[in-house]
Backbone as a chain_set.jsonl record, in Angstrom:
{"seq": "XXXXXXXXXXXXXXXXXXXXXXXXXXXXXXXXXXXXXXXXXXXXXXXXXXXXXXXXXXXXXXXXXXXXXXXXXXXXXXXXXXXXXXXXXXXXXXXXXXXXXXXXXXXXXXXXXXXXXXXXXXXXXXXXXXXXXXXXXXXXXXXXXXXXXXXXXXXXXXXXXXXXXXXXXXXXXXXXXXXXXXXXXXXXXXXXXXXXXXXXXX", "coords": {"N": [[1.388, 24.736, 2.904], [-1.219, 24.095, 0.64], [-3.138, 21.138, 0.165], [-3.252, 19.334, -2.925], [-4.385, 17.14, -4.004], [-6.458, 14.206, -3.73], [-6.382, 11.042, -2.234], [-6.957, 7.457, -2.194], [-6.686, 5.128, 0.561], [-4.351, 2.666, 0.735], [-3.344, -0.795, 1.296], [-0.084, -1.404, 2.089], [0.929, 0.22, -0.252], [1.209, 0.276, -3.922], [4.165, 0.914, -5.952], [3.655, 2.895, -7.887], [1.771, 4.464, -6.605], [3.222, 5.917, -4.741], [4.797, 7.362, -6.488], [2.857, 9.004, -7.589], [2.126, 10.422, -5.295], [4.5, 11.812, -4.877], [4.418, 13.568, -7.021], [2.751, 15.421, -6.034], [4.157, 16.524, -4.039], [4.04, 15.056, -1.689], [1.996, 16.037, -0.157], [-1.169, 15.763, 0.722], [-4.654, 14.724, 0.619], [-6.342, 12.227, 2.434], [-8.807, 9.851, 1.708], [-11.262, 9.076, 3.882], [-13.889, 8.609, 4.405], [-15.266, 7.346, 2.384], [-17.43, 4.847, 0.851], [-16.711, 1.459, 1.343], [-14.979, -0.004, -1.246], [-14.96, -3.093, -2.934], [-12.505, -5.537, -4.052], [-10.121, -4.039, -4.465], [-7.009, -2.212, -3.939], [-7.251, -1.428, -1.362], [-7.497, -3.327, 0.587], [-5.608, -5.152, -0.156], [-2.386, -6.23, -1.391], [0.341, -6.433, -3.715], [3.003, -8.623, -4.276], [6.317, -9.845, -5.197], [6.838, -13.162, -6.317], [8.209, -16.515, -6.697], [6.682, -17.473, -8.788], [5.736, -15.287, -10.109], [3.487, -12.518, -9.806], [2.122, -12.173, -6.551], [-0.777, -11.914, -4.733], [-1.646, -10.5, -1.642], [-4.185, -10.607, 0.623], [-6.185, -8.825, 2.896], [-8.565, -10.062, 5.021], [-11.886, -8.904, 5.623], [-14.375, -8.09, 8.086], [-17.459, -9.685, 7.678], [-20.175, -8.071, 6.166], [-19.084, -5.766, 5.584], [-19.93, -4.234, 3.275], [-20.834, -2.425, 0.281], [-21.979, -0.201, 1.47], [-20.678, 0.451, 3.771], [-18.707, 2.695, 5.534], [-15.301, 3.403, 4.849], [-13.678, 3.955, 7.087], [-14.938, 2.538, 9.038], [-14.675, -0.124, 8.501], [-13.957, -3.301, 9.614], [-11.212, -5.45, 10.43], [-10.987, -8.916, 9.795], [-10.242, -11.707, 11.811], [-10.664, -14.354, 11.546], [-9.281, -16.149, 10.067], [-5.776, -17.02, 9.977], [-4.422, -14.755, 8.782], [-2.426, -12.842, 9.155], [-0.147, -14.282, 9.875], [0.167, -15.77, 7.544], [0.645, -13.711, 5.642], [3.021, -12.624, 6.651], [4.768, -14.808, 6.556], [4.79, -15.175, 3.802], [5.996, -12.785, 2.941], [8.495, -13.118, 4.141], [9.395, -15.527, 2.912], [9.452, -14.761, 0.228], [11.156, -12.572, 0.149], [13.412, -12.947, 1.683], [15.92, -13.386, 0.545], [16.498, -10.982, -0.596], [18.292, -7.847, -0.909], [17.874, -6.038, 1.215], [15.972, -6.949, 3.054], [16.388, -7.911, 5.706], [17.213, -5.598, 6.916], [14.924, -4.081, 7.257], [13.202, -5.763, 8.502], [12.697, -6.066, 11.353], [11.272, -3.775, 11.938], [8.961, -4.017, 10.454], [7.769, -6.402, 11.197], [6.132, -6.209, 13.638], [3.648, -5.334, 12.68], [2.431, -7.589, 11.882], [1.981, -9.003, 14.071], [0.66, -7.597, 16.042], [-2.766, -6.94, 16.667], [-5.009, -5.078, 14.828], [-8.034, -3.243, 14.992], [-9.428, -1.828, 12.958], [-9.367, -1.53, 9.412], [-8.613, 0.853, 8.121], [-7.061, 2.202, 10.063], [-4.941, 0.427, 10.354], [-3.8, 0.395, 7.758], [-3.055, 3.077, 7.624], [-1.103, 3.37, 9.596], [0.855, 1.701, 8.537], [1.425, 3.143, 6.208], [2.573, 5.451, 7.283], [4.809, 4.237, 8.412], [6.177, 3.366, 6.13], [6.718, 5.871, 4.975], [8.47, 6.877, 6.871], [10.65, 5.117, 6.605], [11.467, 5.786, 4.079], [12.283, 8.282, 4.519], [10.574, 10.447, 4.111], [8.509, 13.241, 4.471], [5.271, 13.048, 5.172], [2.575, 14.931, 4.482], [-0.384, 14.815, 5.644], [-3.873, 15.15, 5.301], [-7.117, 14.354, 6.449], [-10.288, 13.337, 5.148], [-13.387, 14.676, 6.314], [-15.95, 14.286, 5.683], [-17.912, 12.631, 3.152], [-17.461, 13.441, -0.21], [-18.571, 13.512, -3.486], [-17.287, 14.838, -5.518], [-14.365, 16.773, -5.39], [-13.631, 20.02, -5.393], [-10.936, 21.602, -6.937], [-9.103, 19.686, -6.235], [-7.027, 17.076, -7.394], [-8.323, 14.012, -8.21], [-7.721, 10.856, -7.105], [-9.093, 8.699, -6.245], [-10.682, 6.836, -7.644], [-9.023, 6.149, -9.637], [-6.848, 4.524, -9.296], [-7.138, 1.644, -9.666], [-7.218, -1.974, -9.28], [-6.814, -3.04, -11.778], [-5.805, -0.917, -13.184], [-3.463, 0.212, -11.929], [-1.162, -1.589, -12.274], [-0.605, -1.045, -14.922], [0.494, 1.435, -15.076], [3.231, 3.444, -16.011], [6.487, 2.714, -15.001], [9.885, 2.957, -13.878], [12.308, 0.355, -14.302], [13.825, -1.853, -11.89], [16.173, -3.831, -10.015], [14.805, -6.92, -9.095], [13.809, -9.482, -6.747], [13.946, -12.867, -7.813], [14.426, -12.182, -10.423], [15.83, -13.671, -12.132], [14.152, -15.539, -13.124], [11.716, -14.351, -13.648], [10.266, -11.765, -15.665], [10.653, -8.176, -15.31], [8.377, -6.936, -12.951], [6.071, -4.484, -12.908], [5.004, -1.929, -10.58], [4.591, -3.297, -8.108], [4.071, -3.845, -4.562], [5.224, -1.178, -2.442], [7.072, -2.19, -0.648], [8.464, -4.049, -2.097], [10.215, -2.577, -3.705], [11.583, -1.306, -1.63], [12.804, -3.434, -0.208], [14.533, -4.259, -2.147], [16.067, -2.019, -2.975], [16.609, -0.541, -0.722], [17.799, 2.178, 1.315], [18.179, 3.725, -0.94], [15.827, 3.822, -2.262], [14.211, 6.095, -2.262], [15.284, 7.765, -4.192], [14.372, 6.689, -6.483], [11.989, 7.785, -7.303]], "CA": [[1.0, 24.475, 1.518], [-2.514, 23.441, 0.549], [-3.149, 19.88, -0.578], [-3.754, 19.48, -4.294], [-4.893, 15.855, -4.493], [-7.077, 13.307, -2.763], [-5.975, 9.664, -2.513], [-7.482, 6.377, -1.364], [-5.666, 4.567, 1.448], [-4.112, 1.275, 0.35], [-2.515, -1.684, 2.117], [1.264, -1.453, 1.501], [0.597, 0.677, -1.605], [2.142, 0.004, -5.015], [5.18, 1.938, -6.232], [3.031, 3.981, -8.623], [1.061, 5.302, -5.635], [4.205, 6.858, -4.19], [5.183, 8.266, -7.573], [1.785, 9.998, -7.676], [2.265, 11.289, -4.114], [5.653, 12.683, -5.116], [3.986, 14.607, -7.957], [2.045, 16.425, -5.229], [5.073, 16.868, -2.932], [3.635, 14.292, -0.504], [1.012, 16.843, 0.566], [-2.375, 15.205, 0.115], [-5.819, 14.39, 1.436], [-6.708, 10.808, 2.413], [-10.243, 9.592, 1.767], [-11.571, 8.247, 5.059], [-15.338, 8.459, 4.564], [-15.879, 6.658, 1.243], [-17.958, 3.503, 1.04], [-15.646, 0.49, 1.071], [-15.116, -0.718, -2.512], [-14.3, -4.405, -2.917], [-11.588, -5.866, -5.146], [-9.178, -2.943, -4.695], [-5.8, -2.271, -3.118], [-7.507, -0.973, 0.003], [-7.226, -4.438, 1.506], [-4.71, -6.131, -0.771], [-1.139, -5.729, -1.944], [0.957, -7.397, -4.635], [4.443, -8.786, -4.09], [6.96, -10.759, -6.148], [7.026, -14.535, -5.866], [8.884, -17.295, -7.745], [5.761, -17.711, -9.894], [5.205, -14.013, -10.596], [2.806, -11.675, -8.823], [1.341, -12.827, -5.495], [-1.633, -10.966, -4.013], [-1.928, -10.752, -0.232], [-5.47, -9.962, 0.87], [-6.633, -8.737, 4.285], [-10.012, -10.322, 5.101], [-12.636, -7.957, 6.442], [-15.553, -8.66, 8.728], [-18.608, -9.737, 6.78], [-21.053, -6.935, 6.412], [-18.382, -4.603, 5.015], [-20.391, -4.146, 1.889], [-20.638, -1.127, -0.364], [-22.517, 0.918, 2.242], [-19.892, 0.655, 4.983], [-17.639, 3.686, 5.366], [-13.985, 2.781, 4.977], [-13.172, 4.118, 8.453], [-15.647, 1.604, 9.919], [-14.45, -1.51, 8.073], [-13.152, -4.033, 10.592], [-10.409, -6.565, 9.945], [-11.391, -10.225, 10.305], [-9.159, -12.592, 12.248], [-11.178, -15.731, 11.512], [-8.157, -16.933, 9.544], [-4.498, -16.491, 10.459], [-3.876, -14.067, 7.61], [-1.187, -12.142, 9.494], [0.933, -15.266, 9.794], [0.327, -16.092, 6.128], [1.283, -12.584, 4.961], [4.4, -12.479, 7.109], [5.533, -15.931, 5.988], [4.941, -14.903, 2.367], [7.014, -11.737, 2.82], [9.787, -13.733, 4.485], [9.791, -16.503, 1.897], [9.693, -14.108, -1.055], [12.164, -11.503, 0.187], [14.553, -13.261, 2.554], [17.176, -13.314, -0.211], [16.704, -9.629, -1.137], [19.433, -7.153, -0.311], [17.599, -5.213, 2.394], [14.862, -7.436, 3.875], [16.773, -7.978, 7.115], [17.364, -4.224, 7.391], [13.6, -3.563, 7.604], [12.396, -6.849, 9.067], [12.265, -5.839, 12.736], [10.29, -2.7, 11.978], [7.719, -4.428, 9.797], [7.184, -7.584, 11.846], [5.044, -5.94, 14.589], [2.362, -5.164, 12.003], [1.886, -8.929, 11.664], [1.827, -9.604, 15.399], [-0.359, -6.815, 16.749], [-4.072, -6.942, 16.007], [-5.686, -3.798, 14.662], [-9.471, -3.43, 14.792], [-9.939, -1.237, 11.727], [-8.504, -1.571, 8.23], [-8.075, 2.194, 7.863], [-5.998, 2.488, 11.039], [-3.82, -0.457, 10.027], [-3.162, 0.905, 6.543], [-2.465, 4.391, 7.887], [0.159, 3.181, 10.333], [1.818, 1.157, 7.569], [1.824, 4.233, 5.326], [3.514, 6.283, 8.052], [6.053, 3.465, 8.557], [6.866, 3.45, 4.841], [7.231, 7.229, 4.842], [9.635, 7.004, 7.763], [11.777, 4.371, 6.016], [11.885, 6.516, 2.883], [12.667, 9.635, 4.971], [9.653, 11.36, 3.44], [7.53, 13.872, 5.349], [3.939, 12.944, 4.596], [1.657, 15.953, 4.994], [-1.677, 14.168, 5.401], [-5.141, 15.64, 5.823], [-8.141, 13.33, 6.257], [-11.628, 13.857, 4.87], [-14.323, 14.645, 7.438], [-17.233, 13.872, 5.106], [-17.722, 12.128, 1.789], [-17.877, 14.3, -1.312], [-18.365, 12.818, -4.757], [-16.289, 15.62, -6.248], [-13.649, 17.762, -4.587], [-13.201, 21.13, -6.236], [-9.553, 22.029, -6.742], [-8.238, 18.556, -5.899], [-6.934, 15.986, -8.359], [-8.968, 12.885, -7.535], [-7.141, 9.542, -7.42], [-9.827, 7.653, -5.527], [-11.155, 5.789, -8.547], [-8.074, 6.032, -10.742], [-5.794, 3.541, -9.019], [-7.79, 0.36, -9.475], [-6.326, -3.133, -9.393], [-6.496, -3.237, -13.194], [-5.104, 0.239, -13.741], [-2.15, 0.485, -11.341], [-0.049, -2.309, -12.91], [-0.335, -0.529, -16.265], [1.194, 2.71, -14.991], [4.622, 3.313, -16.419], [7.49, 2.918, -13.961], [11.232, 2.509, -14.236], [12.634, -0.969, -13.772], [14.904, -1.973, -10.908], [16.441, -5.244, -9.763], [13.844, -7.564, -8.216], [14.049, -10.889, -6.449], [13.454, -13.781, -8.848], [14.608, -11.605, -11.764], [16.432, -14.704, -12.968], [13.094, -16.376, -13.714], [10.575, -13.517, -14.034], [10.521, -10.437, -16.213], [10.353, -7.122, -14.349], [6.946, -6.765, -12.668], [5.892, -3.098, -12.465], [4.004, -1.514, -9.597], [4.35, -4.146, -6.946], [4.042, -3.076, -3.319], [6.398, -0.36, -2.134], [8.079, -2.973, 0.069], [9.292, -4.73, -3.093], [11.283, -1.626, -4.01], [12.34, -1.059, -0.404], [13.653, -4.584, 0.091], [15.534, -4.392, -3.209], [16.914, -0.836, -3.104], [16.951, 0.0, 0.585], [17.766, 3.643, 1.465], [18.199, 4.386, -2.243], [14.484, 3.765, -2.853], [13.66, 7.44, -2.412], [15.79, 8.38, -5.427], [13.659, 6.055, -7.598], [10.915, 8.664, -7.75]], "C": [[-0.305, 23.687, 1.489], [-2.415, 22.165, -0.277], [-3.76, 20.09, -1.958], [-4.344, 18.187, -4.843], [-5.522, 15.06, -3.355], [-6.81, 11.864, -3.193], [-6.779, 8.678, -1.677], [-6.348, 5.873, -0.465], [-5.538, 3.076, 1.17], [-3.29, 0.527, 1.388], [-1.158, -1.849, 1.442], [1.186, -1.066, 0.021], [1.644, 0.334, -2.657], [3.077, 1.183, -5.265], [4.569, 3.148, -6.938], [2.265, 4.955, -7.738], [2.018, 6.36, -5.08], [4.713, 7.828, -5.258], [4.143, 9.375, -7.73], [1.838, 10.947, -6.483], [3.396, 12.282, -4.313], [5.27, 13.84, -6.043], [3.25, 15.735, -7.24], [2.844, 16.775, -3.972], [4.672, 16.226, -1.603], [2.712, 15.091, 0.419], [-0.347, 16.496, -0.031], [-3.471, 14.961, 1.14], [-6.08, 12.891, 1.309], [-8.217, 10.673, 2.558], [-10.534, 8.599, 2.889], [-13.044, 7.853, 5.117], [-16.012, 7.68, 3.436], [-16.459, 5.313, 1.63], [-16.899, 2.52, 0.575], [-15.874, -0.23, -0.255], [-14.343, -2.038, -2.469], [-13.374, -4.543, -4.127], [-10.657, -4.693, -5.488], [-7.964, -3.129, -3.792], [-6.033, -1.784, -1.692], [-7.29, -2.09, 1.009], [-6.4, -5.543, 0.834], [-3.442, -5.437, -1.251], [-0.553, -6.813, -2.825], [2.464, -7.422, -4.421], [4.988, -9.759, -5.14], [7.095, -12.139, -5.517], [7.749, -15.297, -6.971], [8.008, -17.51, -8.979], [5.168, -16.423, -10.467], [4.544, -13.226, -9.477], [1.994, -12.512, -7.835], [0.543, -11.757, -4.768], [-1.83, -11.427, -2.576], [-3.156, -9.934, 0.133], [-5.817, -9.984, 2.365], [-8.132, -9.021, 4.32], [-10.694, -9.296, 5.994], [-13.882, -8.64, 6.987], [-16.739, -8.61, 7.779], [-19.613, -8.673, 7.187], [-20.403, -5.669, 5.904], [-18.699, -4.527, 3.528], [-20.222, -2.718, 1.386], [-21.13, 0.052, 0.469], [-21.791, 1.129, 3.57], [-18.791, 1.67, 4.703], [-16.298, 3.019, 5.621], [-13.47, 2.835, 6.41], [-13.799, 3.118, 9.427], [-15.439, 0.138, 9.549], [-13.5, -2.198, 9.047], [-12.411, -5.194, 9.928], [-10.902, -7.86, 10.582], [-10.155, -11.041, 10.683], [-9.64, -14.039, 12.339], [-10.127, -16.68, 10.94], [-6.867, -16.285, 10.029], [-3.762, -15.778, 9.316], [-2.563, -13.347, 7.928], [0.017, -13.078, 9.383], [1.227, -15.608, 8.344], [1.051, -14.965, 5.389], [2.747, -12.459, 5.361], [5.289, -13.595, 6.554], [5.781, -15.707, 4.498], [6.012, -13.846, 2.134], [8.403, -12.295, 3.111], [10.275, -14.65, 3.364], [10.17, -15.836, 0.579], [10.867, -13.138, -1.018], [13.37, -11.784, 1.074], [15.883, -13.092, 1.827], [17.432, -11.919, -0.793], [17.764, -8.897, -0.328], [19.121, -6.496, 1.032], [16.476, -5.729, 3.285], [15.22, -7.415, 5.363], [16.915, -6.595, 7.735], [16.03, -3.671, 7.898], [12.734, -4.561, 8.381], [11.843, -6.539, 10.455], [11.216, -4.734, 12.844], [8.948, -3.101, 11.413], [7.009, -5.558, 10.535], [6.032, -7.264, 12.809], [3.674, -5.747, 13.944], [1.684, -6.505, 11.742], [1.796, -9.714, 12.968], [0.728, -8.906, 16.195], [-1.66, -6.835, 15.962], [-4.665, -5.536, 16.015], [-7.172, -4.076, 14.432], [-9.907, -3.002, 13.391], [-8.902, -1.214, 10.607], [-7.849, -0.211, 7.981], [-6.901, 2.499, 8.794], [-4.738, 1.673, 10.735], [-3.053, 0.069, 8.814], [-2.452, 2.235, 6.791], [-1.138, 4.256, 8.63], [1.241, 2.6, 9.429], [2.324, 2.241, 6.624], [2.831, 5.149, 6.019], [4.862, 5.565, 8.208], [6.859, 3.529, 7.259], [7.473, 4.837, 4.63], [8.48, 7.441, 5.674], [10.85, 6.303, 7.172], [12.345, 5.111, 4.806], [12.396, 7.921, 3.21], [11.878, 10.705, 4.2], [8.695, 11.934, 4.487], [6.176, 13.853, 4.657], [3.029, 13.978, 5.258], [0.237, 15.508, 4.676], [-2.818, 14.92, 6.073], [-6.171, 14.552, 5.542], [-9.5, 13.978, 5.988], [-12.513, 13.714, 6.105], [-15.729, 14.247, 6.99], [-16.961, 13.371, 3.697], [-18.268, 13.125, 0.776], [-17.579, 13.56, -2.61], [-17.304, 13.518, -5.593], [-15.67, 16.645, -5.297], [-13.108, 18.841, -5.52], [-11.764, 21.514, -5.901], [-8.595, 20.921, -6.368], [-8.209, 17.549, -7.048], [-7.376, 14.714, -7.644], [-8.4, 11.548, -8.016], [-7.98, 8.392, -6.863], [-10.285, 6.506, -6.416], [-10.202, 5.542, -9.711], [-7.058, 4.916, -10.525], [-6.42, 2.193, -8.693], [-6.784, -0.775, -9.643], [-5.934, -3.4, -10.846], [-5.608, -2.114, -13.721], [-3.682, 0.394, -13.228], [-1.013, -0.284, -12.017], [0.32, -1.764, -14.287], [0.425, 0.802, -16.241], [2.681, 2.504, -15.278], [5.56, 3.614, -15.255], [8.838, 2.426, -14.465], [11.477, 1.129, -13.642], [13.768, -0.87, -12.752], [15.093, -3.467, -10.652], [15.429, -5.798, -8.768], [14.288, -8.981, -7.879], [13.405, -11.72, -7.549], [13.568, -13.201, -10.248], [15.263, -12.61, -12.701], [15.376, -15.58, -13.644], [11.861, -15.575, -14.158], [11.052, -12.245, -14.726], [10.182, -9.409, -15.137], [8.848, -6.956, -14.206], [6.736, -5.345, -12.142], [4.832, -2.951, -11.389], [3.606, -2.578, -8.582], [4.302, -3.249, -5.712], [5.335, -2.296, -3.123], [7.465, -1.17, -1.4], [8.972, -3.749, -0.899], [10.484, -3.849, -3.461], [12.185, -1.419, -2.803], [13.29, -2.208, -0.088], [14.765, -4.753, -0.944], [16.55, -3.257, -3.218], [17.297, -0.185, -1.784], [16.851, 1.515, 0.645], [17.766, 4.394, 0.137], [16.818, 4.452, -2.893], [13.929, 5.145, -3.137], [14.088, 8.08, -3.738], [15.078, 7.806, -6.653], [12.599, 6.984, -8.168], [11.447, 9.853, -8.518]], "O": [[-0.469, 22.722, 2.235], [-1.707, 22.111, -1.282], [-4.66, 20.91, -2.138], [-4.756, 18.131, -6.002], [-5.168, 15.219, -2.187], [-6.988, 11.509, -4.358], [-7.233, 9.012, -0.582], [-5.179, 6.167, -0.715], [-6.49, 2.316, 1.346], [-2.633, 1.126, 2.24], [-1.085, -2.379, 0.333], [1.356, -1.914, -0.855], [2.815, 0.125, -2.338], [2.808, 2.306, -4.84], [4.915, 4.289, -6.633], [2.125, 6.13, -8.076], [1.67, 7.535, -4.966], [5.021, 8.981, -4.959], [4.487, 10.532, -7.971], [1.619, 12.148, -6.64], [3.27, 13.454, -3.961], [5.746, 14.961, -5.867], [3.136, 16.848, -7.753], [2.294, 17.252, -2.98], [4.929, 16.775, -0.532], [2.659, 14.847, 1.624], [-0.649, 16.886, -1.158], [-3.245, 14.989, 2.35], [-6.044, 12.345, 0.207], [-8.828, 11.302, 3.422], [-10.109, 7.444, 2.849], [-13.411, 6.889, 5.788], [-17.204, 7.384, 3.52], [-16.038, 4.705, 2.614], [-16.264, 2.72, -0.461], [-16.839, -0.982, -0.393], [-13.2, -2.079, -2.014], [-13.452, -3.775, -5.086], [-10.434, -4.393, -6.661], [-7.895, -4.064, -2.994], [-5.094, -1.737, -0.898], [-6.936, -1.831, 2.159], [-6.484, -6.712, 1.208], [-3.423, -4.228, -1.485], [-0.912, -7.983, -2.697], [3.117, -6.379, -4.389], [4.233, -10.404, -5.868], [7.422, -12.269, -4.337], [7.892, -14.777, -8.078], [8.519, -17.706, -10.082], [4.201, -16.471, -11.227], [4.994, -13.266, -8.332], [1.277, -13.435, -8.223], [1.115, -10.801, -4.244], [-2.14, -12.59, -2.321], [-3.167, -8.713, -0.028], [-5.749, -11.028, 3.012], [-8.903, -8.286, 3.703], [-10.133, -8.873, 7.006], [-14.374, -9.623, 6.432], [-16.985, -7.584, 7.145], [-19.859, -8.418, 8.366], [-21.048, -4.626, 5.796], [-17.844, -4.729, 2.667], [-19.538, -1.908, 2.011], [-20.742, 1.191, 0.209], [-22.249, 1.91, 4.404], [-18.031, 1.521, 3.746], [-16.176, 2.171, 6.504], [-12.888, 1.866, 6.896], [-13.261, 2.877, 10.508], [-15.972, -0.748, 10.216], [-12.382, -1.735, 9.274], [-12.911, -5.827, 8.999], [-11.2, -7.893, 11.776], [-9.158, -11.056, 9.962], [-9.102, -14.842, 13.102], [-10.088, -17.862, 11.284], [-6.871, -15.127, 10.447], [-2.648, -16.143, 8.941], [-1.685, -13.251, 7.071], [1.065, -12.701, 8.859], [2.387, -15.724, 7.949], [1.962, -15.222, 4.603], [3.611, -12.217, 4.518], [6.421, -13.35, 6.137], [6.861, -16.014, 3.993], [6.842, -13.987, 1.236], [9.367, -11.983, 2.411], [11.421, -14.559, 2.925], [11.09, -16.28, -0.108], [11.508, -12.905, -2.043], [14.256, -10.938, 1.199], [16.873, -12.694, 2.441], [18.469, -11.694, -1.416], [18.088, -9.284, 0.795], [19.995, -6.403, 1.894], [16.056, -5.016, 4.197], [14.431, -6.947, 6.184], [16.754, -6.437, 8.946], [15.999, -2.89, 8.85], [11.652, -4.214, 8.855], [10.653, -6.728, 10.705], [10.373, -4.758, 13.741], [7.912, -2.59, 11.837], [5.783, -5.654, 10.497], [5.033, -7.984, 12.804], [2.65, -5.97, 14.589], [0.497, -6.55, 11.418], [1.566, -10.923, 12.97], [-0.033, -9.543, 16.924], [-1.654, -6.755, 14.733], [-4.801, -4.901, 17.06], [-7.525, -5.041, 13.753], [-10.656, -3.712, 12.719], [-7.727, -0.921, 10.826], [-6.661, -0.142, 7.665], [-5.866, 2.998, 8.351], [-3.619, 2.172, 10.846], [-1.827, 0.176, 8.836], [-1.382, 2.488, 6.237], [-0.17, 4.951, 8.32], [2.411, 2.966, 9.543], [3.504, 2.265, 6.275], [3.819, 5.569, 5.416], [5.92, 6.192, 8.146], [8.074, 3.724, 7.284], [8.605, 4.962, 4.163], [9.428, 8.098, 5.242], [11.96, 6.831, 7.23], [13.547, 5.068, 4.544], [12.868, 8.652, 2.339], [12.423, 11.699, 3.72], [8.136, 11.192, 5.295], [5.962, 14.559, 3.672], [2.754, 13.898, 6.455], [-0.287, 15.779, 3.596], [-2.744, 15.278, 7.249], [-6.104, 13.895, 4.504], [-9.816, 15.034, 6.536], [-12.396, 12.741, 6.851], [-16.584, 13.914, 7.81], [-15.91, 13.651, 3.12], [-19.401, 13.592, 0.897], [-16.478, 13.047, -2.808], [-16.521, 12.872, -6.29], [-16.364, 17.29, -4.511], [-12.226, 18.582, -6.339], [-11.417, 21.725, -4.739], [-7.401, 21.167, -6.197], [-9.252, 17.212, -7.608], [-6.85, 14.384, -6.581], [-8.573, 11.161, -9.172], [-7.601, 7.229, -7.003], [-10.28, 5.347, -6.001], [-10.528, 4.818, -10.651], [-6.472, 4.419, -11.487], [-6.257, 1.665, -7.593], [-5.655, -0.566, -10.087], [-4.852, -3.923, -11.115], [-4.766, -2.332, -14.592], [-2.777, 0.681, -14.012], [0.02, 0.317, -12.313], [1.43, -1.993, -14.768], [0.939, 1.243, -17.269], [3.292, 1.527, -14.845], [5.435, 4.651, -14.602], [8.916, 1.587, -15.362], [10.918, 0.782, -12.602], [14.556, 0.076, -12.76], [14.248, -4.273, -11.04], [15.218, -5.209, -7.708], [15.045, -9.603, -8.625], [12.414, -11.299, -8.147], [12.892, -13.663, -11.167], [15.256, -12.427, -13.919], [15.669, -16.278, -14.615], [11.057, -16.064, -14.952], [12.116, -11.716, -14.406], [9.502, -9.73, -14.162], [8.127, -6.849, -15.198], [7.181, -5.031, -11.038], [3.892, -3.741, -11.3], [2.431, -2.73, -8.246], [4.474, -2.034, -5.814], [6.401, -2.707, -3.583], [8.652, -0.864, -1.519], [10.111, -4.074, -0.563], [11.62, -4.319, -3.521], [13.407, -1.363, -2.936], [14.449, -1.981, 0.26], [15.814, -5.324, -0.647], [17.74, -3.482, -3.437], [18.214, 0.635, -1.739], [15.917, 2.09, 0.086], [17.395, 5.567, 0.088], [16.654, 5.065, -3.948], [13.249, 5.347, -4.143], [13.331, 8.849, -4.331], [15.17, 8.372, -7.743], [12.339, 6.974, -9.371], [10.669, 10.696, -8.967]]}, "num_chains": 1, "name": "protein.A"}
């Protein structure tokens, strides 16, 4: 089956991202050659915290400006961001129903150092697909094209401002006793809350 959509590659993508993938039967093209846009989900994810939404941001090596291809953007380890992200995930989701079920599989992503942001995000995407028992049929771009004929283009549609506004069904979240339902958090929020049933959410 031929791909019908092109997507950006995000860090632990939001739930709405997977809903969009489902609309294309998880058969899609990943944009690998685009210039790295700042302030997007390509190097950040949003999770639930006691105070509402918490953004976790992967620092990139300085010089990753608008003219650096995404595939060439390197992750910076000047700060101990992996430890911070893992501690945040533990602290925010330890009490969720399924965190311990997925913990051992996710932890290595916060211990092993990856050179490139694209490679790191791609392996996380494959890990999420495996947990959801979804076959991801991924093709990668070999060159950058401003417009792709015949493909629905999501590259500039899923911005940090736009994704939270996408309509999604509610489900039980950690801290629901103090926060209203927060839509379109990272897919791990749904996974830690719903476990193997997450796939039926779509």
